N, C-alpha and C positions, 0 to 999 in steps of 0.2 A: 481502428484500434491503434495503429502506429502513430497517428497524429496525437491522439489523446495520451498515449503512453509517453511520447516525447515531451509534450507540454507538461504533463504531471511530474515526470522525473526531474526536469531541469528547474521547474518552479519549486517543487517540494524540496529538492536539495538546496536551492538558494534560501528557502525559508529556514533551513537548518544552519547554513553557513553565515547568514547575516544576523548578528546578535540582536539588532533592533527588531527585525521582522520576527525572529524566533520568540523573543521576549513578549512582544506586543500582539502577535497574531498566532503563530503556529503552536506556541506553548499551550494554548487552550486545548488543542487536540491531544497533546502529550500529557495532559493531566490524567489521562486514562493510561496508567502504567500497564494495566492488564486490559487489553482491548475486549470489547464486547459488541454484539451486533448493533444495538441502538446507538453506540458511540461512534460508529463508522463515519457519520457525517456531522459529528459534534465538532464544530470549529468556529473560529471568529467569523462573523458575517463577511468581512472584507476578504478573508482567505477563501471562503466559499465562492465569492464572486470571482476572484482572480483564478483560483485553481479549477473549480468545477464549471462555473458558468462560461467564462471566457474560453476555457479548454474545450468545453462542449460546443460552443459556437464555432471555434476554429475547426474542430473535427467535422461539424456539419457542413461548413462552407467549403473546406478544402477537399472533402471526399465527394461532394456532389450528391449525397444521399437524398432520397425523397423524404418529405415530412413523415410519411408512414414508416419508412425504414428507420428514421431517426427515433421514432417512438419506441420501436423494438430495441434498437441499439442502446439508447440511454437507459431504458428499463433494465436491460441486461447488464450494463455497466454498473448501475446502482445495486442490483442484486449481487454482482461480483464483489463490489466494495463492501457490502454488508457481510457477505460470506468471509471475506478476508479478515474481518475484524471480529468474527464470532468466537474465535479461540477453539474451534473444534476441527479436528482432522478426522472426519468420519470416513470409514472405508467405502470405496465405490462412489464417492462424491465426484460427479463428472467435471465439476469446475477444477478440482484438484488433479484429475487425470489429464485434462487438456492444457492446463496452465500451471507452470512452475511457480508462479506468483500466487501463493495460497495463504491460508490463515497462519500456518507455522512460519512461513517466510516473513510475513508482515509482523507476526508476534515478536520475532527477534528484533525488528526495528523499534518496537515500543519498549524493549528492555533497555535498562540504563546503558549497558555496554554496547548496544546495537544501534544507538541513535545516529551514528555517523555512517550507517550502512543500510542496504536494502531500501533505497528510496523509491524504487520502481513501483508503479501502481497504474492501473488495476490489472493489467493483463500479462505482460511479459517481463522478463528480468534482464533483457539484453543490454539496457543502458548501464545497469549495475555491473554487469560482466565486462562490458567494453571499457568503462571508466574506472574500474577498480574499487567500486563500492559494494561489491557482492560479498556477503558474509554467509558462507556455507553453514549449515546447521544439521543437527541430528535430533531425533525424537528420543528422549530418554524417559524410561518408565519412572513414575513417581511412586513413592511408598504409599501415599494416600489414594492411589489409583489414577488412571489416566496417564498421559504423556506430557512432557514439557519440551518445547523447542529450545535447544541450547546451541551455541556456536560450536563448531568442531574443534578438536584439540588445539590446532595452531592458533586459533583466536582466543582460546581460554588463557593462553600463556601471556597475552598482551596486557 
């Protein structure tokens, strides 16, 4: 998890900071202003190769996991990624209980004012916290029903 999170954080952040890479690769994924489950892995094929395939290969090789363990791990990572993009914060979701990186956390990243924050994926938020790209959020009740993830007050004033 640590290897995958580290690879994904730094490459994902670089895709945002490099205008050429953002425009030609990563912007495909951010066409989804409101993330949804099937859009979790919607991205440019080259981005998928670099972010997911290379990151997965590094995780596999550096951790020394067995092929059977890798099947479980990568299936879990895919489920976690889909859950992070589903836009639902259901009570009792074990993925939200054990991981601070959840659908509300990633939803803020997909909002226009959050695209320079919350790069971490799919498990932990440590790199965002360590490197100053963490955007705290609150869940605010919507008049139409449900909740919306919004940055906390200090970020709203920016």
